[in-house]
DOFI-949408 format. One record per residue (C-alpha): x, y, z. Coordinates in steps of 0.05 Angstrom, whole numbers, plus 5000, padded with zeros to 4 digits. Each point is the difference from the previous one (the first is absolute). Layout:
residues N
XYZ/...
This chain:
residues 618
257591505898/494549894949/505049744949/501749405043/492949744996/500249904924/504049514960/503850284941/496649804934/503550044933/495550124938/502050014928/496750154933/501249484947/504150234941/494949884945/504950154944/505249505025/494849455011/497150134931/506949994968/501849335031/493249704981/500450244928/507149754993/497849325026/494649994946/505350124946/499450764988/506650314977/497650725015/497749835070/502450635037/496850554956/493649604993/499449895076/500850755010/494550144950/495349525036/501350355067/499350694969/493449804969/497049845068/503150625031/496750454948/493449635005/499750105075/501350744991/495750174939/494149514999/493850055044/499849675068/495649385001/499149455051/501949454951/506450344973/506549705026/507150184979/504049585050/504949434994/494849494981/497850434941/507250044977/500649245009/493949894955/503250424944/506549615007/496349334997/496150214938/506450264967/503449335014/494349614969/500250454938/507649924995/499349245000/494550044948/503450514954/507549955014/502050394938/495550605009/502250695022/500750005076/497150715008/493949754962/499149405046/500650425064/495350534974/494849474982/500649675069/499150685034/493750144961/497149305006/500750005076/498050725015/495250244947/494049575022/499650325069/499950734979/493850434996/498550284931/502550715017/506749725023/501349594937/502550594957/504650235056/502949305007/501049944925/503650675001/504749765055/501849364963/501150374934/504950485034/503949435032/500049584937/500550524944/499049774929/497649305020/493149804974/496949355023/497749554944/492949745004/500349325035/496749414965/493749885040/495949744941/499249305027/497650195069/495850584972/496149544954/498949525059/497750595043/495050224947/497349294996/499449995076/496250674998/495149704951/498949405045/498850445061/495750504962/504950575010/502450534951/507449964980/501250755002/507250244994/500750285071/497549355030/504549564958/505950445019/498649875073/499549254986/506950024969/502850415058/497149495049/503249444960/506850345003/499350115075/498249275013/506649804966/504450415048/495950005065/496949425039/495650495038/496350574966/494150475011/494950244950/498050675032/494250444978/492950225016/493749614984/498449914926/507450054980/499549284972/505049725050/496649325005/498849964925/507350164988/502949405036/494449544975/501450184928/507549905010/499149335034/495249764946/504650254945/506049635029/495749385008/497850054927/507350044979/501549385041/494149634969/502550224931/506749645011/504450585024/505549635040/501650615044/493050095027/495749585047/492850045023/498550545053/495549885061/497650595041/497449805069/496950635030/499150235072/497450645033/504750065060/495550505036/493949544997/502549575058/503550165067/507649955004/499849345037/495849674947/504550294946/506749725022/497949505054/499650045076/500649595064/493549845037/500350415065/497349415041/502949364969/506050344968/498549604937/502550314935/495050124943/502550214931/497750654969/497150094930/506150344972/504749475028/495849444970/499850344931/507450165003/501949285019/495649694945/503250454947/507049825024/498649255002/496849984931/503749534952/496150134936/505250494973/494850564994/501350715026/496150305058/498550735010/497250085070/495550624996/498550415062/494050434979/499150495057/503050585040/507349975020/501450245071/505149885055/495549505036/501049414953/505150204947/505950055048/499849245010/501349934925/506650375002/504249375002/496249744939/500850634960/507450095010/505549534975/498649495054/493449804967/497749645063/493450045037/501449955075/494049805042/499050095075/500049245008/507349994979/498649724931/503950314943/497249914929/504750154943/497150334939/500749594936/503250314938/493349924963/496350475047/498650754999/496350425050/495250524971/496950545045/494250424975/499050605047/496950684986/505850375031/506049915047/498650585047/500949575063/505249514974/507050045029/506150194957/502749305013/493949714964/500150504943/507449884985/499149244997/495049974943/499550224928/494750514983/495150064942/495550615007/493450044963/495450604993/492549994983/500950644960/504949644953/494749474984/493750434997/492949754995/499849874925/503049295004/494649845051/494750254951/502849584943/499749375044/493050185024/497450094929/502949324980/496349675059/493150294983/494649504980/500649794927/493050284987/503050715007/501550184927/506450314975/496150644985/497750035073/507149885024/502550574956/494650445031/502149825070/507350124984/498450694971/496050185062/505849805045/505150404959/495450604998/497650065072/504349615049/506650374997/496850715007/495649765057/505849695037/504050654992/494150415024/498749565061/507350045020/501050754989/493350335016/496549545050/501449715068/499549245008/499149805074/502749304985/506149984955/500049524941/504649864941/498050234931/500149284975/495749805059/494650504980/500249774928/499449285022/493950205041/497050304937/501349364961/497149555054/493650415008/499150044925/501049254993/494949875055/494750344956/501349564939/495349445022/496150044934/506449824961/501449425047/492949734992/500650064924/506449595004/496349435035/493150064970/500150104925/492650174999/501150645039/505050404958/502250725014/496550524957/505950254959/496250644981/499650225073/506449695027/504250634987/495250455038/499449505057/507549925007/501150754998/495050125056/502849435041/507050284991/498050705021/496449735061/506049575020/504750594989/496150425049/499749455053/507449814995/504350604985/494950515022/497649685065/506750035038/499650765009/496550405054/493450394992/503450634975/504049594950/493649674974/497050664977/506650174966/500349314966/492950084975/501650654965/506649734973/497149364971/494250364966/504950474965/504149404978/493849664970/498550644962/506949914968/502450655030/506850125031/498950135075/504150555032/503149485046/503349674940/502650644969/506350015043/507149734991/500649265018/492749844987/498449404955/498350134928/492549934988/498849444950/493050154974/497949434953/498150254930/492949914975/502349424956/501649595062/494549655040/501250435062/499950634958/492849894979/497049985070/492950285002/499150605045/493549695025/504049435031/504350465043/498250225070/493450395006/500350745016/497650275066/503149455041/507149815018/503249384971/499349675069/492450115004/498149524944/500449254988/500149624935/494149544983/500349534940/494249555019/496050224940/505849884951/501650734988/504150365054/496550525042/502450455055/495549985061/500050345067/502749555055/493850045044/495649774942/503849344997/497049775066/492949935026/497050545044/501849875072/494949935056/501549855072/497949285017/494649945053/502849845069/507250144979/504650225056/503450674992/507149734992/497649504947/497450554954/504750154942/497450564955/503449974931/503650624977/503450134933/506849835031/497649345028/496849814933/506450174963/504649615046/495049435004/499749924925/507650014991/500749505057/494949524969/503350024932/507149905025/498449465051/495949594950/505950034951/505349815053/503450685000/502950245067/497450655027/502850515050/494750485028/503150595036/497150595037/499650385065/497249705064/492550005004/498550004925/496449325002/505249574965/499049395045/492450024999/499850104924/504749434984/497049535051/493050134971/502449874929/503749365019/493949745038/495950094936/504649554960/496849324982/501949505054/500349434950/505750344961/503950405052/503049885069/501450635040/505750035051/500150635043/506150235039/501050615045/507150225010/502650335063/506650275025/501949305026/498349614937/505449514978/501149644935/499649315032/493350145033/497250294935/502149394961/496949525051/493450384999/499649974923/502249274997/494949795054/494350234956/502449644937/499849274981/506549614997/500549734929/506749645008/506550115037/501650745001/494050204956/493850335029/493950284964/492550145006/495049444987/499849764928/495950454956/501050615044/504750595001/502850285065/499750755013/504450255057/497750675029/505450335043/497650585043/504850525028/505749804955/504450565027/499549815073/505649485010/506150295033/505950044951/506449635015/506450355022/502050054927/493050144972/
């Protein structure tokens, strides 16, 4: 009989409403039963109506977080309406994790369950002023969406000891917790008795093997060696200064390493090591995780942490532009900054829309990433303004600066936003950009959902651009380079920027590199970016000469100013081996600090970046 081989197993579903009622009553709520039912119904409707995301959780721990927040509000405001307190706790705990399309649906659910109740605006003035001051210190822009996420993170820290800031690159996840920690530290320095200084020790958990992360026994001597995470965790727990510690784990979350944190993230708050040591988490500690997504995290992990979701689209590229304009050399006049801002507002958004809708990009990239590439390439061409800042005898010609900046901007626009598309997309981008510069409305923008074309009026600096400074006719925008050596900007053919090539006498066949227009283009961009310490990713099909081109350019760098380190990845490449190779070619400055010889800059060239075999979880 098959039944005799199995033990009977009884399973039960917790009665959320009863647990919530008992908890609310213990916190002093007189209307505990109807409020508990409303909390449970909120999560039931959310699970049915909202989108399905990896970081959404509507289980018992989510209910427990709402109950904890409601109890804290009840102690703080004992005379307030209880429906108001529960509604506020539901929104404070859940709103930060929702995607922007789900927010209106969630607000509709809460308004149906709590009819006629409007939440008053909470008094965040003190922490908002500190956050704005912190943004100024860190050269960030205090835009409303960003400050709202800072406040949501602050509310989440109060009710959860473990939380995740989830979002793609350029969503300002790192800046969010840095601004909040600095703002709370400023309040503590200002004499606020409820706040203390925040320390944020940071670790990338995927940068080291699991044994070095938590600790391991030596397979031969059976001697225990502590891991990096265990040492950091113990030092934060043993600290007696009274300051708070946010341990930040900046890296992917997967089942390989995060499952060992389950006992820390639940109510036990204890880190259990293989050696048998148990480290209890101090009440002054929080654990912050900063992953891009939770696609491979288990439900047990997701339910144990609070969530704050950040989207790059909510931030946009304009705050990045404002910070970049502030950081320009002081010799760039306000008129020139206004010109650059007009050019960004006029051309960047339409070009981004066109690249996304009408072209194919072999390597995906965020919109903000492309705009940052434009800013970096443009800044790398402003050497004349840097020289004028140091040497007063070599000022910038203000009469020509507008034309020079305009040409540099157009060149950088082509080789940032326009160079990520394939060959077919380049011909389309050439036609599109020329029609934009003629202040016409391209057909690609005359559709619903397209950005509004903001052509600067003739009274603005960008509106008075001379037609002679635009791209020459008869060639594509990719066929010409900008030359400002004579003071006035001129568009020149790429091949005319190099000397005529002749094969050296006695050269072996495989040593002969005949320059083409593509090699000259990539070589120039590589030279400019490397000399200005800007990282570069060169992509392309096999056999297109990427390795030869970059190796040739790096060999031509002056040996007294640059040190080149070349690595070739394979399917068996490991992080530990890569680190040892790089460290072996650098000088040890002091304990834990390596660098090139003094007076030099190190350039690391990684060939076949896509070759290493991905882990089980990517």
